[in-house]
PyMOL Python script that loads the backbone (N, CA, C, O; Angstrom):
from pymol import cmd

cmd.read_pdbstr("""\
ATOM      1  N   MET A   1      -4.955 -29.705   4.796  1.00  0.00           N
ATOM      2  CA  MET A   1      -4.063 -28.759   5.565  1.00  0.00           C
ATOM      3  C   MET A   1      -5.023 -27.736   6.385  1.00  0.00           C
ATOM      4  O   MET A   1      -6.193 -27.548   6.054  1.00  0.00           O
ATOM      5  N   SER A   2      -4.535 -27.233   7.255  1.00  0.00           N
ATOM      6  CA  SER A   2      -5.222 -26.189   7.864  1.00  0.00           C
ATOM      7  C   SER A   2      -5.202 -24.756   7.335  1.00  0.00           C
ATOM      8  O   SER A   2      -4.758 -24.559   6.204  1.00  0.00           O
ATOM      9  N   LYS A   3      -5.613 -23.833   8.012  1.00  0.00           N
ATOM     10  CA  LYS A   3      -5.784 -22.882   7.554  1.00  0.00           C
ATOM     11  C   LYS A   3      -4.476 -22.046   7.847  1.00  0.00           C
ATOM     12  O   LYS A   3      -3.719 -21.470   7.066  1.00  0.00           O
ATOM     13  N   GLN A   4      -4.454 -22.155   9.117  1.00  0.00           N
ATOM     14  CA  GLN A   4      -2.857 -21.751   9.492  1.00  0.00           C
ATOM     15  C   GLN A   4      -1.849 -22.747   8.673  1.00  0.00           C
ATOM     16  O   GLN A   4      -0.828 -22.214   8.240  1.00  0.00           O
ATOM     17  N   GLN A   5      -1.953 -23.518   8.533  1.00  0.00           N
ATOM     18  CA  GLN A   5      -0.824 -24.145   7.891  1.00  0.00           C
ATOM     19  C   GLN A   5      -0.790 -23.739   6.227  1.00  0.00           C
ATOM     20  O   GLN A   5       0.112 -23.298   5.515  1.00  0.00           O
ATOM     21  N   LYS A   6      -1.845 -24.010   6.027  1.00  0.00           N
ATOM     22  CA  LYS A   6      -2.077 -22.707   4.398  1.00  0.00           C
ATOM     23  C   LYS A   6      -1.200 -21.621   4.221  1.00  0.00           C
ATOM     24  O   LYS A   6      -0.427 -21.375   3.295  1.00  0.00           O
ATOM     25  N   LEU A   7      -1.530 -20.806   5.609  1.00  0.00           N
ATOM     26  CA  LEU A   7      -0.818 -19.309   5.660  1.00  0.00           C
ATOM     27  C   LEU A   7       0.294 -19.411   5.745  1.00  0.00           C
ATOM     28  O   LEU A   7       1.003 -18.848   4.912  1.00  0.00           O
ATOM     29  N   GLU A   8       0.948 -20.290   6.953  1.00  0.00           N
ATOM     30  CA  GLU A   8       2.123 -20.573   6.946  1.00  0.00           C
ATOM     31  C   GLU A   8       2.929 -20.911   5.508  1.00  0.00           C
ATOM     32  O   GLU A   8       4.023 -20.353   5.419  1.00  0.00           O
ATOM     33  N   TYR A   9       2.632 -21.535   4.663  1.00  0.00           N
ATOM     34  CA  TYR A   9       3.289 -22.094   3.577  1.00  0.00           C
ATOM     35  C   TYR A   9       3.439 -21.099   2.659  1.00  0.00           C
ATOM     36  O   TYR A   9       4.508 -20.743   2.162  1.00  0.00           O
ATOM     37  N   MET A  10       2.137 -20.563   2.395  1.00  0.00           N
ATOM     38  CA  MET A  10       2.293 -19.458   1.669  1.00  0.00           C
ATOM     39  C   MET A  10       3.263 -18.152   1.921  1.00  0.00           C
ATOM     40  O   MET A  10       4.050 -17.674   1.104  1.00  0.00           O
ATOM     41  N   ILE A  11       3.003 -17.694   3.271  1.00  0.00           N
ATOM     42  CA  ILE A  11       4.298 -16.412   3.776  1.00  0.00           C
ATOM     43  C   ILE A  11       5.506 -17.181   3.484  1.00  0.00           C
ATOM     44  O   ILE A  11       6.462 -16.740   2.846  1.00  0.00           O
ATOM     45  N   SER A  12       5.437 -18.070   3.864  1.00  0.00           N
ATOM     46  CA  SER A  12       7.362 -18.752   3.571  1.00  0.00           C
ATOM     47  C   SER A  12       7.624 -18.791   2.031  1.00  0.00           C
ATOM     48  O   SER A  12       8.770 -18.963   1.615  1.00  0.00           O
ATOM     49  N   ASN A  13       6.856 -18.675   1.417  1.00  0.00           N
ATOM     50  CA  ASN A  13       7.144 -18.403  -0.220  1.00  0.00           C
ATOM     51  C   ASN A  13       6.992 -17.072  -0.768  1.00  0.00           C
ATOM     52  O   ASN A  13       7.228 -16.842  -1.954  1.00  0.00           O
ATOM     53  N   ILE A  14       6.666 -16.325  -0.076  1.00  0.00           N
ATOM     54  CA  ILE A  14       6.804 -14.985  -0.717  1.00  0.00           C
ATOM     55  C   ILE A  14       8.002 -14.821  -1.151  1.00  0.00           C
ATOM     56  O   ILE A  14       9.080 -15.404  -1.038  1.00  0.00           O
ATOM     57  N   PRO A  15       7.484 -13.657  -1.817  1.00  0.00           N
ATOM     58  CA  PRO A  15       9.139 -12.822  -2.668  1.00  0.00           C
ATOM     59  C   PRO A  15       9.555 -11.572  -1.505  1.00  0.00           C
ATOM     60  O   PRO A  15       8.618 -10.814  -1.259  1.00  0.00           O
ATOM     61  N   ASP A  16      10.489 -11.367  -0.981  1.00  0.00           N
ATOM     62  CA  ASP A  16      11.389 -10.527  -0.120  1.00  0.00           C
ATOM     63  C   ASP A  16      10.003  -9.041  -0.447  1.00  0.00           C
ATOM     64  O   ASP A  16       9.031  -8.738   0.246  1.00  0.00           O
ATOM     65  N   ASN A  17      10.496  -8.445  -1.733  1.00  0.00           N
ATOM     66  CA  ASN A  17       9.830  -7.646  -2.221  1.00  0.00           C
ATOM     67  C   ASN A  17       8.417  -7.215  -2.055  1.00  0.00           C
ATOM     68  O   ASN A  17       7.920  -6.143  -2.402  1.00  0.00           O
ATOM     69  N   LYS A  18       7.758  -8.400  -1.367  1.00  0.00           N
ATOM     70  CA  LYS A  18       5.955  -8.055  -1.267  1.00  0.00           C
ATOM     71  C   LYS A  18       5.655  -8.285   0.509  1.00  0.00           C
ATOM     72  O   LYS A  18       4.536  -8.223   1.018  1.00  0.00           O
ATOM     73  N   LEU A  19       7.121  -8.593   1.358  1.00  0.00           N
ATOM     74  CA  LEU A  19       6.937  -9.139   2.464  1.00  0.00           C
ATOM     75  C   LEU A  19       6.359  -7.720   3.174  1.00  0.00           C
ATOM     76  O   LEU A  19       5.839  -8.011   4.251  1.00  0.00           O
ATOM     77  N   ASP A  20       6.309  -6.609   2.960  1.00  0.00           N
ATOM     78  CA  ASP A  20       6.160  -5.410   3.584  1.00  0.00           C
ATOM     79  C   ASP A  20       4.858  -4.829   3.646  1.00  0.00           C
ATOM     80  O   ASP A  20       4.384  -4.164   4.567  1.00  0.00           O
ATOM     81  N   ILE A  21       4.125  -5.283   2.137  1.00  0.00           N
ATOM     82  CA  ILE A  21       2.712  -5.488   1.855  1.00  0.00           C
ATOM     83  C   ILE A  21       2.203  -6.260   2.793  1.00  0.00           C
ATOM     84  O   ILE A  21       1.331  -5.879   3.574  1.00  0.00           O
ATOM     85  N   VAL A  22       2.966  -7.977   2.777  1.00  0.00           N
ATOM     86  CA  VAL A  22       1.708  -8.489   4.107  1.00  0.00           C
ATOM     87  C   VAL A  22       2.009  -8.492   5.321  1.00  0.00           C
ATOM     88  O   VAL A  22       1.174  -8.944   6.105  1.00  0.00           O
ATOM     89  N   LEU A  23       3.361  -7.960   5.856  1.00  0.00           N
ATOM     90  CA  LEU A  23       3.422  -7.139   6.882  1.00  0.00           C
ATOM     91  C   LEU A  23       2.117  -6.196   7.232  1.00  0.00           C
ATOM     92  O   LEU A  23       1.299  -6.481   8.106  1.00  0.00           O
ATOM     93  N   ALA A  24       2.075  -5.224   6.540  1.00  0.00           N
ATOM     94  CA  ALA A  24       1.018  -4.165   6.825  1.00  0.00           C
ATOM     95  C   ALA A  24      -0.373  -4.451   6.873  1.00  0.00           C
ATOM     96  O   ALA A  24      -1.183  -3.937   7.645  1.00  0.00           O
ATOM     97  N   PHE A  25      -0.650  -5.493   5.807  1.00  0.00           N
ATOM     98  CA  PHE A  25      -1.473  -6.146   5.858  1.00  0.00           C
ATOM     99  C   PHE A  25      -2.053  -6.522   7.015  1.00  0.00           C
ATOM    100  O   PHE A  25      -3.014  -6.058   7.629  1.00  0.00           O
ATOM    101  N   VAL A  26      -1.265  -7.512   7.244  1.00  0.00           N
ATOM    102  CA  VAL A  26      -1.285  -8.253   8.967  1.00  0.00           C
ATOM    103  C   VAL A  26      -2.024  -7.561  10.194  1.00  0.00           C
ATOM    104  O   VAL A  26      -2.960  -7.818  10.950  1.00  0.00           O
ATOM    105  N   GLU A  27      -0.751  -6.162   9.904  1.00  0.00           N
ATOM    106  CA  GLU A  27      -1.058  -5.280  11.332  1.00  0.00           C
ATOM    107  C   GLU A  27      -2.217  -4.616  11.175  1.00  0.00           C
ATOM    108  O   GLU A  27      -2.693  -4.071  12.171  1.00  0.00           O
ATOM    109  N   PHE A  28      -2.833  -4.534  10.037  1.00  0.00           N
ATOM    110  CA  PHE A  28      -4.086  -3.592   9.848  1.00  0.00           C
ATOM    111  C   PHE A  28      -5.087  -4.876  10.350  1.00  0.00           C
ATOM    112  O   PHE A  28      -5.873  -4.818  11.295  1.00  0.00           O
ATOM    113  N   ILE A  29      -4.864  -5.981   9.522  1.00  0.00           N
ATOM    114  CA  ILE A  29      -6.097  -7.455  10.326  1.00  0.00           C
ATOM    115  C   ILE A  29      -5.953  -7.014  11.737  1.00  0.00           C
ATOM    116  O   ILE A  29      -6.721  -6.189  12.230  1.00  0.00           O
ATOM    117  N   LEU A  30      -4.984  -7.555  12.381  1.00  0.00           N
ATOM    118  CA  LEU A  30      -4.625  -7.479  13.916  1.00  0.00           C
ATOM    119  C   LEU A  30      -4.988  -6.471  14.800  1.00  0.00           C
ATOM    120  O   LEU A  30      -5.164  -6.749  15.986  1.00  0.00           O
ATOM    121  N   ASN A  31      -5.171  -4.958  14.248  1.00  0.00           N
ATOM    122  CA  ASN A  31      -5.485  -4.031  14.903  1.00  0.00           C
ATOM    123  C   ASN A  31      -6.690  -3.627  14.241  1.00  0.00           C
ATOM    124  O   ASN A  31      -7.106  -2.482  14.417  1.00  0.00           O
ATOM    125  N   GLN A  32      -7.184  -4.280  13.640  1.00  0.00           N
ATOM    126  CA  GLN A  32      -8.537  -3.605  13.185  1.00  0.00           C
ATOM    127  C   GLN A  32      -9.593  -3.187  13.866  1.00  0.00           C
ATOM    128  O   GLN A  32     -10.534  -2.683  13.253  1.00  0.00           O
ATOM    129  N   GLU A  33      -9.622  -3.337  15.385  1.00  0.00           N
ATOM    130  CA  GLU A  33     -10.596  -2.717  16.392  1.00  0.00           C
ATOM    131  C   GLU A  33      -9.826  -1.662  17.106  1.00  0.00           C
ATOM    132  O   GLU A  33     -10.345  -1.427  18.197  1.00  0.00           O
ATOM    133  N   THR A  34      -8.978  -1.088  16.914  1.00  0.00           N
ATOM    134  CA  THR A  34      -8.537  -0.268  17.423  1.00  0.00           C
ATOM    135  C   THR A  34      -8.312   1.086  16.493  1.00  0.00           C
ATOM    136  O   THR A  34      -8.012   0.603  15.401  1.00  0.00           O
ATOM    137  N   GLU A  35      -8.304   2.070  16.397  1.00  0.00           N
ATOM    138  CA  GLU A  35      -8.143   3.242  15.480  1.00  0.00           C
ATOM    139  C   GLU A  35      -6.741   3.173  15.152  1.00  0.00           C
ATOM    140  O   GLU A  35      -5.931   2.680  15.936  1.00  0.00           O
ATOM    141  N   ILE A  36      -6.431   3.626  14.077  1.00  0.00           N
ATOM    142  CA  ILE A  36      -5.167   3.150  13.397  1.00  0.00           C
ATOM    143  C   ILE A  36      -5.188   4.473  12.538  1.00  0.00           C
ATOM    144  O   ILE A  36      -6.104   5.200  12.152  1.00  0.00           O
ATOM    145  N   ASN A  37      -3.721   4.501  12.381  1.00  0.00           N
ATOM    146  CA  ASN A  37      -3.594   5.769  10.982  1.00  0.00           C
ATOM    147  C   ASN A  37      -3.729   4.784   9.394  1.00  0.00           C
ATOM    148  O   ASN A  37      -3.036   3.794   9.161  1.00  0.00           O
ATOM    149  N   ASN A  38      -4.653   5.285   8.571  1.00  0.00           N
ATOM    150  CA  ASN A  38      -4.413   4.221   7.342  1.00  0.00           C
ATOM    151  C   ASN A  38      -3.304   4.537   6.403  1.00  0.00           C
ATOM    152  O   ASN A  38      -2.813   3.892   5.476  1.00  0.00           O
ATOM    153  N   SER A  39      -3.022   5.822   6.951  1.00  0.00           N
ATOM    154  CA  SER A  39      -1.997   6.183   5.512  1.00  0.00           C
ATOM    155  C   SER A  39      -0.511   5.283   5.790  1.00  0.00           C
ATOM    156  O   SER A  39       0.459   5.233   5.034  1.00  0.00           O
ATOM    157  N   LEU A  40      -0.684   4.614   7.108  1.00  0.00           N
ATOM    158  CA  LEU A  40       0.329   4.123   7.433  1.00  0.00           C
ATOM    159  C   LEU A  40       0.589   2.761   6.515  1.00  0.00           C
ATOM    160  O   LEU A  40       1.619   2.352   5.980  1.00  0.00           O
ATOM    161  N   LEU A  41      -0.650   2.269   6.546  1.00  0.00           N
ATOM    162  CA  LEU A  41      -0.654   0.712   5.388  1.00  0.00           C
ATOM    163  C   LEU A  41      -0.035   0.908   4.117  1.00  0.00           C
ATOM    164  O   LEU A  41       0.651   0.048   3.564  1.00  0.00           O
ATOM    165  N   SER A  42      -0.368   2.474   3.477  1.00  0.00           N
ATOM    166  CA  SER A  42       0.284   2.628   2.296  1.00  0.00           C
ATOM    167  C   SER A  42       1.654   3.047   2.429  1.00  0.00           C
ATOM    168  O   SER A  42       2.249   3.652   1.536  1.00  0.00           O
ATOM    169  N   GLU A  43       2.143   2.741   3.500  1.00  0.00           N
ATOM    170  CA  GLU A  43       4.055   3.063   3.544  1.00  0.00           C
ATOM    171  C   GLU A  43       5.253   2.492   2.576  1.00  0.00           C
ATOM    172  O   GLU A  43       6.172   2.969   1.910  1.00  0.00           O
ATOM    173  N   PRO A  44       4.635   1.006   2.927  1.00  0.00           N
ATOM    174  CA  PRO A  44       5.481   0.365   2.306  1.00  0.00           C
ATOM    175  C   PRO A  44       5.575   0.361   0.653  1.00  0.00           C
ATOM    176  O   PRO A  44       6.548   0.011  -0.015  1.00  0.00           O
ATOM    177  N   SER A  45       4.535   0.757   0.263  1.00  0.00           N
ATOM    178  CA  SER A  45       4.374   0.520  -1.265  1.00  0.00           C
ATOM    179  C   SER A  45       4.881   1.885  -1.799  1.00  0.00           C
ATOM    180  O   SER A  45       5.649   1.863  -2.760  1.00  0.00           O
ATOM    181  N   LEU A  46       4.477   3.185  -1.201  1.00  0.00           N
ATOM    182  CA  LEU A  46       4.767   4.282  -1.338  1.00  0.00           C
ATOM    183  C   LEU A  46       6.304   4.299  -1.076  1.00  0.00           C
ATOM    184  O   LEU A  46       7.002   4.860  -1.921  1.00  0.00           O
ATOM    185  N   ALA A  47       6.843   3.788  -0.086  1.00  0.00           N
ATOM    186  CA  ALA A  47       8.457   3.992  -0.062  1.00  0.00           C
ATOM    187  C   ALA A  47       9.411   3.774  -0.882  1.00  0.00           C
ATOM    188  O   ALA A  47      10.535   4.276  -0.842  1.00  0.00           O
ATOM    189  N   LYS A  48       8.813   2.693  -1.981  1.00  0.00           N
ATOM    190  CA  LYS A  48       9.425   2.704  -3.158  1.00  0.00           C
ATOM    191  C   LYS A  48      10.160   3.611  -4.144  1.00  0.00           C
ATOM    192  O   LYS A  48      11.289   3.678  -4.629  1.00  0.00           O
ATOM    193  N   ASP A  49       8.652   4.482  -4.241  1.00  0.00           N
ATOM    194  CA  ASP A  49       8.984   5.753  -4.730  1.00  0.00           C
ATOM    195  C   ASP A  49       9.730   7.304  -4.065  1.00  0.00           C
ATOM    196  O   ASP A  49      10.577   8.153  -4.344  1.00  0.00           O
ATOM    197  N   TRP A  50       8.841   6.979  -3.134  1.00  0.00           N
ATOM    198  CA  TRP A  50       9.425   8.354  -2.357  1.00  0.00           C
ATOM    199  C   TRP A  50      11.128   8.483  -1.605  1.00  0.00           C
ATOM    200  O   TRP A  50      11.725   9.431  -1.094  1.00  0.00           O
ATOM    201  N   LEU A  51      11.555   6.814  -1.883  1.00  0.00           N
ATOM    202  CA  LEU A  51      13.012   6.521  -2.103  1.00  0.00           C
ATOM    203  C   LEU A  51      14.192   6.612  -2.783  1.00  0.00           C
ATOM    204  O   LEU A  51      15.399   6.416  -2.639  1.00  0.00           O
ATOM    205  N   SER A  52      13.191   7.072  -3.768  1.00  0.00           N
ATOM    206  CA  SER A  52      14.352   7.390  -5.083  1.00  0.00           C
ATOM    207  C   SER A  52      15.280   8.445  -5.518  1.00  0.00           C
ATOM    208  O   SER A  52      15.003   9.644  -5.556  1.00  0.00           O
ATOM    209  N   GLU A  53      16.059   8.072  -5.745  1.00  0.00           N
ATOM    210  CA  GLU A  53      17.044   9.338  -6.703  1.00  0.00           C
ATOM    211  C   GLU A  53      16.251  10.345  -7.692  1.00  0.00           C
ATOM    212  O   GLU A  53      16.648  11.510  -7.714  1.00  0.00           O
ATOM    213  N   GLU A  54      15.543  10.107  -8.225  1.00  0.00           N
ATOM    214  CA  GLU A  54      14.422  10.897  -9.025  1.00  0.00           C
ATOM    215  C   GLU A  54      13.236  11.538  -8.205  1.00  0.00           C
ATOM    216  O   GLU A  54      12.411  12.262  -8.763  1.00  0.00           O
ATOM    217  N   GLU A  55      13.183  11.236  -6.827  1.00  0.00           N
ATOM    218  CA  GLU A  55      12.315  11.620  -6.229  1.00  0.00           C
ATOM    219  C   GLU A  55      13.036  13.082  -5.325  1.00  0.00           C
ATOM    220  O   GLU A  55      12.575  14.222  -5.373  1.00  0.00           O
ATOM    221  N   ASN A  56      14.195  12.662  -4.581  1.00  0.00           N
ATOM    222  CA  ASN A  56      14.979  13.719  -3.957  1.00  0.00           C
ATOM    223  C   ASN A  56      15.471  14.313  -5.268  1.00  0.00           C
ATOM    224  O   ASN A  56      15.067  15.474  -5.192  1.00  0.00           O
ATOM    225  N   ALA A  57      16.016  14.206  -6.254  1.00  0.00           N
ATOM    226  CA  ALA A  57      15.870  15.313  -6.981  1.00  0.00           C
ATOM    227  C   ALA A  57      15.117  16.110  -7.575  1.00  0.00           C
ATOM    228  O   ALA A  57      15.647  17.167  -7.919  1.00  0.00           O
ATOM    229  N   ALA A  58      14.125  15.974  -7.800  1.00  0.00           N
ATOM    230  CA  ALA A  58      12.585  16.493  -7.702  1.00  0.00           C
ATOM    231  C   ALA A  58      12.364  17.794  -6.676  1.00  0.00           C
ATOM    232  O   ALA A  58      12.020  18.940  -6.968  1.00  0.00           O
ATOM    233  N   TRP A  59      12.733  17.124  -5.157  1.00  0.00           N
ATOM    234  CA  TRP A  59      12.218  18.082  -3.892  1.00  0.00           C
ATOM    235  C   TRP A  59      13.722  18.740  -3.811  1.00  0.00           C
ATOM    236  O   TRP A  59      13.813  19.659  -2.997  1.00  0.00           O
ATOM    237  N   GLU A  60      14.718  18.458  -4.418  1.00  0.00           N
ATOM    238  CA  GLU A  60      15.806  18.756  -4.127  1.00  0.00           C
ATOM    239  C   GLU A  60      16.142  20.838  -3.456  1.00  0.00           C
ATOM    240  O   GLU A  60      16.612  21.421  -2.479  1.00  0.00           O
ATOM    241  N   ASN A  61      15.437  21.200  -4.939  1.00  0.00           N
ATOM    242  CA  ASN A  61      15.380  23.093  -4.427  1.00  0.00           C
ATOM    243  C   ASN A  61      14.316  23.267  -4.109  1.00  0.00           C
ATOM    244  O   ASN A  61      13.681  24.115  -4.736  1.00  0.00           O
ATOM    245  N   LEU A  62      13.567  22.433  -2.837  1.00  0.00           N
ATOM    246  CA  LEU A  62      12.238  23.141  -2.625  1.00  0.00           C
ATOM    247  C   LEU A  62      12.954  23.273  -1.380  1.00  0.00           C
ATOM    248  O   LEU A  62      12.443  23.872  -0.435  1.00  0.00           O
TER     249      LEU A  62
END
""", "prot")
cmd.dss("prot")
cmd.show_as("cartoon", "prot")
cmd.util.cbc("prot")
cmd.orient("prot")
């Protein structure tokens, strides 16, 4: 099995809740030679906390 085939197989079996993380990593690798905002790489994993009802309630009165 080639590396390409192995990657395609592994990606096709990734749970949906991890696809954002994999996508962010692949985009990082492909854009590695250009200047990028590294804070965008953590956005998918942080969004789970940012977009919660508890978080909204905590910031509601600010």
